[in-house]
FILO-775725 format. One record per residue (C-alpha): residue number from 1; residue in one letter; chain; x negated, y, z negated. Coordinates in steps of 0.5 Angstrom, whole numbers, plus 500, padded with zeros to 3 digits. Layout:
REM FILO-775725
<pt resi="NUM" resn="A" chain="A" X="X" Y="Y" Z="Z"/>
...
//
This chain:
REM FILO-775725
<pt resi="1" resn="M" chain="A" X="910" Y="409" Z="432"/>
<pt resi="2" resn="N" chain="A" X="912" Y="405" Z="425"/>
<pt resi="3" resn="C" chain="A" X="908" Y="405" Z="419"/>
<pt resi="4" resn="S" chain="A" X="910" Y="403" Z="412"/>
<pt resi="5" resn="T" chain="A" X="909" Y="407" Z="405"/>
<pt resi="6" resn="K" chain="A" X="911" Y="405" Z="398"/>
<pt resi="7" resn="N" chain="A" X="918" Y="404" Z="399"/>
<pt resi="8" resn="L" chain="A" X="920" Y="407" Z="406"/>
<pt resi="9" resn="N" chain="A" X="918" Y="405" Z="413"/>
<pt resi="10" resn="A" chain="A" X="916" Y="411" Z="417"/>
<pt resi="11" resn="N" chain="A" X="918" Y="412" Z="424"/>
<pt resi="12" resn="Y" chain="A" X="914" Y="417" Z="428"/>
<pt resi="13" resn="Y" chain="A" X="916" Y="421" Z="435"/>
<pt resi="14" resn="S" chain="A" X="913" Y="426" Z="439"/>
<pt resi="15" resn="S" chain="A" X="919" Y="429" Z="442"/>
<pt resi="16" resn="V" chain="A" X="926" Y="429" Z="439"/>
<pt resi="17" resn="D" chain="A" X="928" Y="426" Z="446"/>
<pt resi="18" resn="E" chain="A" X="925" Y="419" Z="443"/>
<pt resi="19" resn="I" chain="A" X="929" Y="420" Z="437"/>
<pt resi="20" resn="P" chain="A" X="935" Y="415" Z="437"/>
<pt resi="21" resn="S" chain="A" X="942" Y="418" Z="436"/>
<pt resi="22" resn="K" chain="A" X="943" Y="413" Z="430"/>
<pt resi="23" resn="V" chain="A" X="938" Y="417" Z="426"/>
<pt resi="24" resn="W" chain="A" X="942" Y="424" Z="427"/>
<pt resi="25" resn="S" chain="A" X="949" Y="420" Z="426"/>
<pt resi="26" resn="S" chain="A" X="947" Y="417" Z="420"/>
<pt resi="27" resn="L" chain="A" X="943" Y="423" Z="417"/>
<pt resi="28" resn="N" chain="A" X="949" Y="427" Z="418"/>
<pt resi="29" resn="A" chain="A" X="945" Y="433" Z="419"/>
<pt resi="30" resn="N" chain="A" X="948" Y="436" Z="425"/>
<pt resi="31" resn="E" chain="A" X="952" Y="440" Z="421"/>
<pt resi="32" resn="N" chain="A" X="946" Y="445" Z="420"/>
<pt resi="33" resn="V" chain="A" X="944" Y="448" Z="427"/>
<pt resi="34" resn="Y" chain="A" X="937" Y="448" Z="425"/>
<pt resi="35" resn="F" chain="A" X="937" Y="440" Z="425"/>
<pt resi="36" resn="K" chain="A" X="941" Y="439" Z="431"/>
<pt resi="37" resn="K" chain="A" X="937" Y="436" Z="437"/>
<pt resi="38" resn="S" chain="A" X="939" Y="442" Z="442"/>
<pt resi="39" resn="F" chain="A" X="936" Y="447" Z="437"/>
<pt resi="40" resn="L" chain="A" X="929" Y="443" Z="436"/>
<pt resi="41" resn="K" chain="A" X="929" Y="441" Z="443"/>
<pt resi="42" resn="S" chain="A" X="929" Y="448" Z="445"/>
<pt resi="43" resn="I" chain="A" X="923" Y="450" Z="441"/>
<pt resi="44" resn="E" chain="A" X="920" Y="444" Z="443"/>
<pt resi="45" resn="D" chain="A" X="921" Y="446" Z="451"/>
<pt resi="46" resn="N" chain="A" X="918" Y="453" Z="450"/>
<pt resi="47" resn="H" chain="A" X="912" Y="452" Z="446"/>
<pt resi="48" resn="Q" chain="A" X="907" Y="448" Z="450"/>
<pt resi="49" resn="N" chain="A" X="902" Y="452" Z="445"/>
<pt resi="50" resn="L" chain="A" X="904" Y="448" Z="439"/>
<pt resi="51" resn="D" chain="A" X="904" Y="440" Z="438"/>
<pt resi="52" resn="F" chain="A" X="910" Y="437" Z="435"/>
<pt resi="53" resn="F" chain="A" X="912" Y="431" Z="432"/>
<pt resi="54" resn="Y" chain="A" X="918" Y="428" Z="428"/>
<pt resi="55" resn="V" chain="A" X="918" Y="423" Z="422"/>
<pt resi="56" resn="V" chain="A" X="924" Y="419" Z="420"/>
<pt resi="57" resn="L" chain="A" X="924" Y="415" Z="413"/>
<pt resi="58" resn="L" chain="A" X="928" Y="409" Z="413"/>
<pt resi="59" resn="D" chain="A" X="930" Y="404" Z="407"/>
<pt resi="60" resn="K" chain="A" X="929" Y="397" Z="407"/>
<pt resi="61" resn="N" chain="A" X="935" Y="396" Z="411"/>
<pt resi="62" resn="G" chain="A" X="933" Y="400" Z="417"/>
<pt resi="63" resn="N" chain="A" X="938" Y="406" Z="415"/>
<pt resi="64" resn="P" chain="A" X="935" Y="413" Z="416"/>
<pt resi="65" resn="K" chain="A" X="934" Y="417" Z="409"/>
<pt resi="66" resn="C" chain="A" X="930" Y="423" Z="411"/>
<pt resi="67" resn="F" chain="A" X="928" Y="427" Z="417"/>
<pt resi="68" resn="G" chain="A" X="921" Y="431" Z="417"/>
<pt resi="69" resn="S" chain="A" X="920" Y="436" Z="423"/>
<pt resi="70" resn="I" chain="A" X="913" Y="438" Z="424"/>
<pt resi="71" resn="Q" chain="A" X="909" Y="443" Z="428"/>
<pt resi="72" resn="I" chain="A" X="901" Y="443" Z="429"/>
<pt resi="73" resn="I" chain="A" X="899" Y="450" Z="431"/>
<pt resi="74" resn="D" chain="A" X="892" Y="454" Z="432"/>
<pt resi="75" resn="F" chain="A" X="892" Y="459" Z="426"/>
<pt resi="76" resn="Y" chain="A" X="887" Y="465" Z="426"/>
<pt resi="77" resn="F" chain="A" X="885" Y="468" Z="419"/>
<pt resi="78" resn="E" chain="A" X="885" Y="475" Z="423"/>
<pt resi="79" resn="T" chain="A" X="892" Y="475" Z="423"/>
<pt resi="80" resn="V" chain="A" X="893" Y="476" Z="416"/>
<pt resi="81" resn="K" chain="A" X="893" Y="484" Z="415"/>
<pt resi="82" resn="N" chain="A" X="894" Y="489" Z="410"/>
<pt resi="83" resn="D" chain="A" X="892" Y="488" Z="402"/>
<pt resi="84" resn="L" chain="A" X="890" Y="481" Z="404"/>
<pt resi="85" resn="E" chain="A" X="886" Y="482" Z="410"/>
<pt resi="86" resn="S" chain="A" X="879" Y="484" Z="407"/>
<pt resi="87" resn="F" chain="A" X="880" Y="478" Z="402"/>
<pt resi="88" resn="S" chain="A" X="882" Y="473" Z="407"/>
<pt resi="89" resn="K" chain="A" X="876" Y="475" Z="412"/>
<pt resi="90" resn="K" chain="A" X="871" Y="474" Z="405"/>
<pt resi="91" resn="I" chain="A" X="874" Y="467" Z="404"/>
<pt resi="92" resn="K" chain="A" X="873" Y="465" Z="412"/>
<pt resi="93" resn="K" chain="A" X="866" Y="468" Z="412"/>
<pt resi="94" resn="F" chain="A" X="864" Y="464" Z="405"/>
<pt resi="95" resn="G" chain="A" X="868" Y="458" Z="408"/>
<pt resi="96" resn="Q" chain="A" X="864" Y="458" Z="414"/>
<pt resi="97" resn="K" chain="A" X="857" Y="459" Z="410"/>
<pt resi="98" resn="L" chain="A" X="859" Y="452" Z="407"/>
<pt resi="99" resn="H" chain="A" X="861" Y="449" Z="414"/>
<pt resi="100" resn="L" chain="A" X="868" Y="448" Z="411"/>
<pt resi="101" resn="F" chain="A" X="872" Y="453" Z="416"/>
<pt resi="102" resn="P" chain="A" X="871" Y="452" Z="423"/>
<pt resi="103" resn="K" chain="A" X="867" Y="458" Z="426"/>
<pt resi="104" resn="K" chain="A" X="869" Y="458" Z="433"/>
<pt resi="105" resn="K" chain="A" X="875" Y="453" Z="433"/>
<pt resi="106" resn="P" chain="A" X="882" Y="456" Z="431"/>
<pt resi="107" resn="F" chain="A" X="884" Y="453" Z="424"/>
<pt resi="108" resn="K" chain="A" X="889" Y="447" Z="425"/>
<pt resi="109" resn="L" chain="A" X="895" Y="448" Z="421"/>
<pt resi="110" resn="L" chain="A" X="900" Y="443" Z="420"/>
<pt resi="111" resn="I" chain="A" X="907" Y="445" Z="418"/>
<pt resi="112" resn="C" chain="A" X="913" Y="441" Z="416"/>
<pt resi="113" resn="G" chain="A" X="918" Y="446" Z="417"/>
<pt resi="114" resn="N" chain="A" X="921" Y="451" Z="422"/>
<pt resi="115" resn="T" chain="A" X="915" Y="456" Z="424"/>
<pt resi="116" resn="F" chain="A" X="920" Y="461" Z="427"/>
<pt resi="117" resn="V" chain="A" X="925" Y="461" Z="422"/>
<pt resi="118" resn="S" chain="A" X="925" Y="462" Z="414"/>
<pt resi="119" resn="G" chain="A" X="928" Y="457" Z="410"/>
<pt resi="120" resn="E" chain="A" X="929" Y="450" Z="408"/>
<pt resi="121" resn="H" chain="A" X="929" Y="448" Z="415"/>
<pt resi="122" resn="G" chain="A" X="924" Y="442" Z="416"/>
<pt resi="123" resn="V" chain="A" X="926" Y="437" Z="411"/>
<pt resi="124" resn="F" chain="A" X="933" Y="433" Z="411"/>
<pt resi="125" resn="I" chain="A" X="934" Y="428" Z="406"/>
<pt resi="126" resn="A" chain="A" X="940" Y="424" Z="405"/>
<pt resi="127" resn="D" chain="A" X="945" Y="425" Z="399"/>
<pt resi="128" resn="G" chain="A" X="945" Y="420" Z="394"/>
<pt resi="129" resn="F" chain="A" X="938" Y="418" Z="395"/>
<pt resi="130" resn="N" chain="A" X="932" Y="420" Z="390"/>
<pt resi="131" resn="K" chain="A" X="929" Y="426" Z="393"/>
<pt resi="132" resn="K" chain="A" X="923" Y="427" Z="389"/>
<pt resi="133" resn="Q" chain="A" X="921" Y="420" Z="391"/>
<pt resi="134" resn="T" chain="A" X="922" Y="422" Z="398"/>
<pt resi="135" resn="I" chain="A" X="919" Y="428" Z="399"/>
<pt resi="136" resn="K" chain="A" X="912" Y="424" Z="396"/>
<pt resi="137" resn="E" chain="A" X="914" Y="419" Z="401"/>
<pt resi="138" resn="L" chain="A" X="914" Y="424" Z="407"/>
<pt resi="139" resn="A" chain="A" X="908" Y="427" Z="405"/>
<pt resi="140" resn="K" chain="A" X="904" Y="421" Z="405"/>
<pt resi="141" resn="A" chain="A" X="907" Y="419" Z="411"/>
<pt resi="142" resn="I" chain="A" X="905" Y="425" Z="415"/>
<pt resi="143" resn="L" chain="A" X="898" Y="424" Z="412"/>
<pt resi="144" resn="N" chain="A" X="898" Y="417" Z="414"/>
<pt resi="145" resn="Y" chain="A" X="900" Y="419" Z="421"/>
<pt resi="146" resn="I" chain="A" X="894" Y="424" Z="422"/>
<pt resi="147" resn="N" chain="A" X="889" Y="419" Z="419"/>
<pt resi="148" resn="S" chain="A" X="891" Y="414" Z="425"/>
<pt resi="149" resn="N" chain="A" X="891" Y="419" Z="430"/>
<pt resi="150" resn="E" chain="A" X="884" Y="422" Z="432"/>
<pt resi="151" resn="E" chain="A" X="887" Y="427" Z="437"/>
<pt resi="152" resn="H" chain="A" X="890" Y="431" Z="431"/>
<pt resi="153" resn="Q" chain="A" X="884" Y="434" Z="427"/>
<pt resi="154" resn="I" chain="A" X="888" Y="438" Z="422"/>
<pt resi="155" resn="D" chain="A" X="885" Y="443" Z="417"/>
<pt resi="156" resn="A" chain="A" X="891" Y="444" Z="413"/>
<pt resi="157" resn="F" chain="A" X="898" Y="442" Z="411"/>
<pt resi="158" resn="L" chain="A" X="904" Y="447" Z="410"/>
<pt resi="159" resn="F" chain="A" X="911" Y="445" Z="407"/>
<pt resi="160" resn="K" chain="A" X="915" Y="451" Z="408"/>
<pt resi="161" resn="D" chain="A" X="920" Y="455" Z="405"/>
<pt resi="162" resn="F" chain="A" X="924" Y="452" Z="399"/>
<pt resi="163" resn="V" chain="A" X="929" Y="456" Z="394"/>
<pt resi="164" resn="N" chain="A" X="928" Y="456" Z="387"/>
<pt resi="165" resn="E" chain="A" X="933" Y="451" Z="386"/>
<pt resi="166" resn="S" chain="A" X="929" Y="446" Z="390"/>
<pt resi="167" resn="L" chain="A" X="923" Y="446" Z="386"/>
<pt resi="168" resn="S" chain="A" X="924" Y="441" Z="381"/>
<pt resi="169" resn="I" chain="A" X="924" Y="436" Z="387"/>
<pt resi="170" resn="T" chain="A" X="918" Y="440" Z="392"/>
<pt resi="171" resn="N" chain="A" X="914" Y="441" Z="386"/>
<pt resi="172" resn="E" chain="A" X="912" Y="433" Z="386"/>
<pt resi="173" resn="L" chain="A" X="908" Y="435" Z="392"/>
<pt resi="174" resn="K" chain="A" X="903" Y="438" Z="387"/>
<pt resi="175" resn="D" chain="A" X="901" Y="430" Z="386"/>
<pt resi="176" resn="Y" chain="A" X="898" Y="430" Z="393"/>
<pt resi="177" resn="N" chain="A" X="894" Y="436" Z="391"/>
<pt resi="178" resn="Y" chain="A" X="899" Y="441" Z="395"/>
<pt resi="179" resn="H" chain="A" X="898" Y="448" Z="392"/>
<pt resi="180" resn="P" chain="A" X="905" Y="452" Z="391"/>
<pt resi="181" resn="F" chain="A" X="905" Y="460" Z="393"/>
<pt resi="182" resn="S" chain="A" X="910" Y="465" Z="394"/>
<pt resi="183" resn="A" chain="A" X="910" Y="470" Z="400"/>
<pt resi="184" resn="E" chain="A" X="915" Y="475" Z="402"/>
<pt resi="185" resn="P" chain="A" X="922" Y="474" Z="400"/>
<pt resi="186" resn="N" chain="A" X="928" Y="472" Z="404"/>
<pt resi="187" resn="M" chain="A" X="932" Y="478" Z="403"/>
<pt resi="188" resn="V" chain="A" X="940" Y="476" Z="403"/>
<pt resi="189" resn="L" chain="A" X="946" Y="480" Z="403"/>
<pt resi="190" resn="H" chain="A" X="952" Y="476" Z="400"/>
<pt resi="191" resn="I" chain="A" X="958" Y="478" Z="403"/>
<pt resi="192" resn="D" chain="A" X="964" Y="480" Z="399"/>
<pt resi="193" resn="E" chain="A" X="971" Y="477" Z="400"/>
<pt resi="194" resn="N" chain="A" X="974" Y="483" Z="400"/>
<pt resi="195" resn="W" chain="A" X="970" Y="486" Z="406"/>
<pt resi="196" resn="R" chain="A" X="975" Y="485" Z="411"/>
<pt resi="197" resn="T" chain="A" X="972" Y="490" Z="416"/>
<pt resi="198" resn="F" chain="A" X="966" Y="494" Z="416"/>
<pt resi="199" resn="D" chain="A" X="969" Y="500" Z="413"/>
<pt resi="200" resn="N" chain="A" X="971" Y="496" Z="407"/>
<pt resi="201" resn="Y" chain="A" X="963" Y="495" Z="406"/>
<pt resi="202" resn="L" chain="A" X="962" Y="502" Z="407"/>
<pt resi="203" resn="R" chain="A" X="967" Y="504" Z="402"/>
<pt resi="204" resn="A" chain="A" X="963" Y="499" Z="397"/>
<pt resi="205" resn="L" chain="A" X="957" Y="503" Z="397"/>
<pt resi="206" resn="K" chain="A" X="955" Y="509" Z="393"/>
<pt resi="207" resn="T" chain="A" X="956" Y="516" Z="396"/>
<pt resi="208" resn="K" chain="A" X="948" Y="516" Z="397"/>
<pt resi="209" resn="F" chain="A" X="948" Y="510" Z="401"/>
<pt resi="210" resn="R" chain="A" X="954" Y="511" Z="405"/>
<pt resi="211" resn="V" chain="A" X="952" Y="518" Z="407"/>
<pt resi="212" resn="K" chain="A" X="945" Y="514" Z="409"/>
<pt resi="213" resn="A" chain="A" X="949" Y="509" Z="413"/>
<pt resi="214" resn="K" chain="A" X="954" Y="514" Z="416"/>
<pt resi="215" resn="K" chain="A" X="947" Y="518" Z="418"/>
<pt resi="216" resn="A" chain="A" X="944" Y="512" Z="421"/>
<pt resi="217" resn="L" chain="A" X="951" Y="511" Z="425"/>
<pt resi="218" resn="K" chain="A" X="951" Y="518" Z="428"/>
<pt resi="219" resn="L" chain="A" X="944" Y="518" Z="430"/>
<pt resi="220" resn="S" chain="A" X="945" Y="511" Z="434"/>
<pt resi="221" resn="K" chain="A" X="952" Y="513" Z="437"/>
<pt resi="222" resn="S" chain="A" X="948" Y="515" Z="443"/>
<pt resi="223" resn="L" chain="A" X="946" Y="508" Z="444"/>
<pt resi="224" resn="S" chain="A" X="949" Y="503" Z="449"/>
<pt resi="225" resn="V" chain="A" X="950" Y="496" Z="445"/>
<pt resi="226" resn="K" chain="A" X="951" Y="490" Z="450"/>
<pt resi="227" resn="D" chain="A" X="953" Y="483" Z="448"/>
<pt resi="228" resn="V" chain="A" X="948" Y="479" Z="451"/>
<pt resi="229" resn="T" chain="A" X="951" Y="473" Z="455"/>
<pt resi="230" resn="K" chain="A" X="949" Y="466" Z="458"/>
<pt resi="231" resn="D" chain="A" X="949" Y="470" Z="465"/>
<pt resi="232" resn="S" chain="A" X="946" Y="476" Z="463"/>
<pt resi="233" resn="I" chain="A" X="940" Y="474" Z="459"/>
<pt resi="234" resn="S" chain="A" X="935" Y="472" Z="465"/>
<pt resi="235" resn="Q" chain="A" X="936" Y="480" Z="467"/>
<pt resi="236" resn="Q" chain="A" X="934" Y="482" Z="460"/>
<pt resi="237" resn="L" chain="A" X="928" Y="478" Z="458"/>
<pt resi="238" resn="S" chain="A" X="922" Y="481" Z="460"/>
<pt resi="239" resn="E" chain="A" X="924" Y="488" Z="457"/>
<pt resi="240" resn="M" chain="A" X="926" Y="484" Z="451"/>
<pt resi="241" resn="E" chain="A" X="919" Y="481" Z="451"/>
<pt resi="242" resn="R" chain="A" X="916" Y="488" Z="451"/>
<pt resi="243" resn="L" chain="A" X="919" Y="490" Z="445"/>
<pt resi="244" resn="Y" chain="A" X="918" Y="484" Z="441"/>
<pt resi="245" resn="K" chain="A" X="911" Y="484" Z="442"/>
<pt resi="246" resn="K" chain="A" X="911" Y="491" Z="439"/>
<pt resi="247" resn="V" chain="A" X="914" Y="488" Z="433"/>
<pt resi="248" resn="A" chain="A" X="910" Y="482" Z="433"/>
<pt resi="249" resn="K" chain="A" X="904" Y="486" Z="433"/>
<pt resi="250" resn="N" chain="A" X="906" Y="491" Z="427"/>
<pt resi="251" resn="A" chain="A" X="907" Y="484" Z="423"/>
<pt resi="252" resn="S" chain="A" X="903" Y="484" Z="417"/>
<pt resi="253" resn="F" chain="A" X="903" Y="476" Z="417"/>
<pt resi="254" resn="N" chain="A" X="905" Y="472" Z="424"/>
<pt resi="255" resn="I" chain="A" X="904" Y="465" Z="424"/>
<pt resi="256" resn="S" chain="A" X="905" Y="464" Z="431"/>
<pt resi="257" resn="D" chain="A" X="909" Y="468" Z="437"/>
<pt resi="258" resn="F" chain="A" X="916" Y="466" Z="439"/>
<pt resi="259" resn="N" chain="A" X="917" Y="465" Z="446"/>
<pt resi="260" resn="L" chain="A" X="923" Y="469" Z="448"/>
<pt resi="261" resn="N" chain="A" X="925" Y="464" Z="454"/>
<pt resi="262" resn="T" chain="A" X="928" Y="460" Z="448"/>
<pt resi="263" resn="Y" chain="A" X="933" Y="464" Z="448"/>
<pt resi="264" resn="Q" chain="A" X="936" Y="462" Z="454"/>
<pt resi="265" resn="Q" chain="A" X="937" Y="455" Z="452"/>
<pt resi="266" resn="F" chain="A" X="939" Y="457" Z="445"/>
<pt resi="267" resn="M" chain="A" X="945" Y="461" Z="448"/>
<pt resi="268" resn="N" chain="A" X="947" Y="455" Z="453"/>
<pt resi="269" resn="Q" chain="A" X="947" Y="450" Z="447"/>
<pt resi="270" resn="L" chain="A" X="949" Y="453" Z="441"/>
<pt resi="271" resn="D" chain="A" X="954" Y="457" Z="445"/>
<pt resi="272" resn="N" chain="A" X="957" Y="462" Z="440"/>
<pt resi="273" resn="N" chain="A" X="953" Y="460" Z="434"/>
<pt resi="274" resn="Y" chain="A" X="947" Y="464" Z="437"/>
<pt resi="275" resn="V" chain="A" X="948" Y="472" Z="438"/>
<pt resi="276" resn="I" chain="A" X="944" Y="477" Z="442"/>
<pt resi="277" resn="K" chain="A" X="945" Y="484" Z="442"/>
<pt resi="278" resn="T" chain="A" X="941" Y="489" Z="446"/>
<pt resi="279" resn="Y" chain="A" X="940" Y="497" Z="445"/>
<pt resi="280" resn="Y" chain="A" X="940" Y="502" Z="451"/>
<pt resi="281" resn="S" chain="A" X="938" Y="509" Z="451"/>
<pt resi="282" resn="E" chain="A" X="939" Y="513" Z="458"/>
<pt resi="283" resn="N" chain="A" X="939" Y="506" Z="461"/>
<pt resi="284" resn="K" chain="A" X="932" Y="504" Z="458"/>
<pt resi="285" resn="M" chain="A" X="932" Y="498" Z="453"/>
<pt resi="286" resn="V" chain="A" X="930" Y="501" Z="446"/>
<pt resi="287" resn="G" chain="A" X="931" Y="495" Z="442"/>
<pt resi="288" resn="F" chain="A" X="934" Y="488" Z="441"/>
<pt resi="289" resn="M" chain="A" X="937" Y="483" Z="435"/>
<pt resi="290" resn="S" chain="A" X="938" Y="476" Z="435"/>
<pt resi="291" resn="G" chain="A" X="942" Y="472" Z="430"/>
<pt resi="292" resn="V" chain="A" X="944" Y="464" Z="428"/>
<pt resi="293" resn="I" chain="A" X="951" Y="463" Z="425"/>
<pt resi="294" resn="N" chain="A" X="949" Y="457" Z="421"/>
<pt resi="295" resn="N" chain="A" X="955" Y="454" Z="417"/>
<pt resi="296" resn="D" chain="A" X="958" Y="460" Z="413"/>
<pt resi="297" resn="S" chain="A" X="951" Y="464" Z="414"/>
<pt resi="298" resn="L" chain="A" X="948" Y="469" Z="419"/>
<pt resi="299" resn="D" chain="A" X="941" Y="468" Z="419"/>
<pt resi="300" resn="A" chain="A" X="937" Y="474" Z="423"/>
<pt resi="301" resn="H" chain="A" X="932" Y="472" Z="428"/>
<pt resi="302" resn="F" chain="A" X="927" Y="476" Z="432"/>
<pt resi="303" resn="V" chain="A" X="928" Y="483" Z="434"/>
<pt resi="304" resn="G" chain="A" X="925" Y="488" Z="438"/>
<pt resi="305" resn="I" chain="A" X="924" Y="496" Z="437"/>
<pt resi="306" resn="D" chain="A" X="921" Y="502" Z="441"/>
<pt resi="307" resn="Y" chain="A" X="918" Y="505" Z="435"/>
<pt resi="308" resn="S" chain="A" X="917" Y="511" Z="439"/>
<pt resi="309" resn="L" chain="A" X="925" Y="512" Z="439"/>
<pt resi="310" resn="N" chain="A" X="926" Y="509" Z="432"/>
<pt resi="311" resn="K" chain="A" X="927" Y="515" Z="428"/>
<pt resi="312" resn="E" chain="A" X="930" Y="519" Z="432"/>
<pt resi="313" resn="L" chain="A" X="936" Y="514" Z="434"/>
<pt resi="314" resn="A" chain="A" X="936" Y="510" Z="428"/>
<pt resi="315" resn="I" chain="A" X="935" Y="503" Z="432"/>
<pt resi="316" resn="Y" chain="A" X="933" Y="499" Z="426"/>
<pt resi="317" resn="Q" chain="A" X="938" Y="501" Z="421"/>
<pt resi="318" resn="R" chain="A" X="943" Y="501" Z="426"/>
<pt resi="319" resn="M" chain="A" X="941" Y="493" Z="427"/>
<pt resi="320" resn="L" chain="A" X="942" Y="492" Z="420"/>
<pt resi="321" resn="Y" chain="A" X="949" Y="495" Z="420"/>
<pt resi="322" resn="D" chain="A" X="951" Y="491" Z="426"/>
<pt resi="323" resn="Y" chain="A" X="948" Y="484" Z="423"/>
<pt resi="324" resn="I" chain="A" X="953" Y="486" Z="417"/>
<pt resi="325" resn="K" chain="A" X="959" Y="487" Z="422"/>
<pt resi="326" resn="I" chain="A" X="958" Y="481" Z="425"/>
<pt resi="327" resn="A" chain="A" X="957" Y="477" Z="419"/>
<pt resi="328" resn="I" chain="A" X="964" Y="480" Z="416"/>
<pt resi="329" resn="D" chain="A" X="968" Y="479" Z="423"/>
<pt resi="330" resn="N" chain="A" X="966" Y="472" Z="423"/>
<pt resi="331" resn="N" chain="A" X="968" Y="471" Z="415"/>
<pt resi="332" resn="L" chain="A" X="961" Y="469" Z="413"/>
<pt resi="333" resn="K" chain="A" X="959" Y="468" Z="406"/>
<pt resi="334" resn="T" chain="A" X="951" Y="470" Z="407"/>
<pt resi="335" resn="L" chain="A" X="947" Y="474" Z="411"/>
<pt resi="336" resn="N" chain="A" X="940" Y="472" Z="411"/>
<pt resi="337" resn="F" chain="A" X="935" Y="478" Z="413"/>
<pt resi="338" resn="G" chain="A" X="929" Y="474" Z="413"/>
<pt resi="339" resn="R" chain="A" X="922" Y="477" Z="411"/>
<pt resi="340" resn="T" chain="A" X="919" Y="484" Z="412"/>
<pt resi="341" resn="A" chain="A" X="922" Y="491" Z="411"/>
<pt resi="342" resn="S" chain="A" X="925" Y="489" Z="404"/>
<pt resi="343" resn="E" chain="A" X="926" Y="496" Z="401"/>
<pt resi="344" resn="I" chain="A" X="930" Y="498" Z="407"/>
<pt resi="345" resn="K" chain="A" X="934" Y="491" Z="407"/>
<pt resi="346" resn="S" chain="A" X="935" Y="492" Z="400"/>
<pt resi="347" resn="S" chain="A" X="938" Y="499" Z="402"/>
<pt resi="348" resn="V" chain="A" X="944" Y="496" Z="405"/>
<pt resi="349" resn="G" chain="A" X="945" Y="491" Z="400"/>
<pt resi="350" resn="A" chain="A" X="940" Y="485" Z="401"/>
<pt resi="351" resn="E" chain="A" X="937" Y="482" Z="395"/>
<pt resi="352" resn="P" chain="A" X="930" Y="478" Z="394"/>
<pt resi="353" resn="Q" chain="A" X="931" Y="470" Z="395"/>
<pt resi="354" resn="D" chain="A" X="924" Y="467" Z="393"/>
<pt resi="355" resn="L" chain="A" X="921" Y="462" Z="398"/>
<pt resi="356" resn="T" chain="A" X="916" Y="457" Z="396"/>
<pt resi="357" resn="M" chain="A" X="911" Y="454" Z="400"/>
<pt resi="358" resn="Y" chain="A" X="906" Y="449" Z="399"/>
<pt resi="359" resn="L" chain="A" X="899" Y="448" Z="402"/>
<pt resi="360" resn="R" chain="A" X="893" Y="443" Z="402"/>
<pt resi="361" resn="H" chain="A" X="887" Y="443" Z="405"/>
<pt resi="362" resn="K" chain="A" X="884" Y="436" Z="408"/>
<pt resi="363" resn="K" chain="A" X="878" Y="437" Z="405"/>
<pt resi="364" resn="S" chain="A" X="878" Y="437" Z="397"/>
<pt resi="365" resn="I" chain="A" X="872" Y="442" Z="396"/>
<pt resi="366" resn="T" chain="A" X="876" Y="447" Z="401"/>
<pt resi="367" resn="N" chain="A" X="882" Y="445" Z="398"/>
<pt resi="368" resn="K" chain="A" X="880" Y="448" Z="391"/>
<pt resi="369" resn="I" chain="A" X="877" Y="454" Z="395"/>
<pt resi="370" resn="I" chain="A" X="884" Y="455" Z="398"/>
<pt resi="371" resn="K" chain="A" X="887" Y="455" Z="391"/>
<pt resi="372" resn="L" chain="A" X="883" Y="461" Z="389"/>
<pt resi="373" resn="F" chain="A" X="886" Y="464" Z="395"/>
<pt resi="374" resn="L" chain="A" X="893" Y="463" Z="394"/>
<pt resi="375" resn="M" chain="A" X="893" Y="465" Z="387"/>
<pt resi="376" resn="R" chain="A" X="892" Y="472" Z="390"/>
<pt resi="377" resn="V" chain="A" X="898" Y="471" Z="395"/>
<pt resi="378" resn="Q" chain="A" X="903" Y="475" Z="392"/>
<pt resi="379" resn="P" chain="A" X="909" Y="478" Z="395"/>
<pt resi="380" resn="T" chain="A" X="909" Y="486" Z="397"/>
<pt resi="381" resn="P" chain="A" X="912" Y="490" Z="391"/>
<pt resi="382" resn="F" chain="A" X="918" Y="494" Z="394"/>
<pt resi="383" resn="R" chain="A" X="923" Y="498" Z="390"/>
<pt resi="384" resn="Q" chain="A" X="930" Y="494" Z="390"/>
<pt resi="385" resn="N" chain="A" X="935" Y="499" Z="391"/>
<pt resi="386" resn="L" chain="A" X="942" Y="498" Z="388"/>
<pt resi="387" resn="P" chain="A" X="947" Y="501" Z="393"/>
<pt resi="388" resn="F" chain="A" X="954" Y="498" Z="391"/>
<pt resi="389" resn="K" chain="A" X="958" Y="501" Z="386"/>
<pt resi="390" resn="N" chain="A" X="960" Y="495" Z="383"/>
<pt resi="391" resn="K" chain="A" X="954" Y="489" Z="383"/>
<pt resi="392" resn="L" chain="A" X="956" Y="483" Z="387"/>
<pt resi="393" resn="L" chain="A" X="957" Y="477" Z="383"/>
//
């Protein structure tokens, strides 16, 4: 499908398989794992509960200038827990009285971004182009597509997750009545170039935190840790799924459940750029962790934990240290731990990185109510630990 905006033409595709190879080569987006066709295809193939489409903006000469990855999900207010739980229910009840929110149907949410990964992984704009104008053109193109496709009855639009350095560009979305808000931060550990081994990292910690690390490593010493391979993953998926559901159920905010069958394609298509480890106690799987190596960063992906044994065996703490070891062993510069559990992640050296999202409801009155809700959305306060002897620059 083709549609014109003010300065750019928009092409729409319902699958990555439909996107011409010229688009990938022209944008030079393949250096980023999250924009690789194979990565997007893996998610698309394994999440039939989501609707997908992709937007490519082209200049007057037909050259691709922007790529947008879109997912449409069924969102339920009941998934919001903790401090915002009662408030979100009040908003929903009030909205239903005014016939603004569907009573029996789910809330249809369009996401420009990656539903299953924190970070700027939904919009790619070519260098040397007016990025402020392009983000507005992309927002307009998405709206045009929805308005011309009756099968997509969208309630709200969400652009996610932008770092502070991008806000001078993405704040242009305010002109289209998008409301910015911040949820939980991404916790980032900057890998010191002097850390050649994990022992170097341990020696950089203050005594209190080094003792804590060694205690966790001692408690988890009985665990058998296995590197999951292309050949072994199929035999472990059912147990991994069981543990993942325990974590997803505990999450304070979960947009949509991840299908772990996606892991098989990740491992086949991304080779050594996708890492999975499983943790066993007495031949029983008690945890798993997964991560994406993207250029000079390691991004922690999903984990699974047997909470009944977590304290006794320090399973989650061990995972955090294993992520650090992987990052050091691969000479990476940053480790993105993602959202949630901010305090414990700060105890291993991670620092908060704000991520801003932009939300807009299709109906103008509801959009004003949504704005009031978003003003109440604040990251959960936590104690920021400073575990290093010398603060990293």
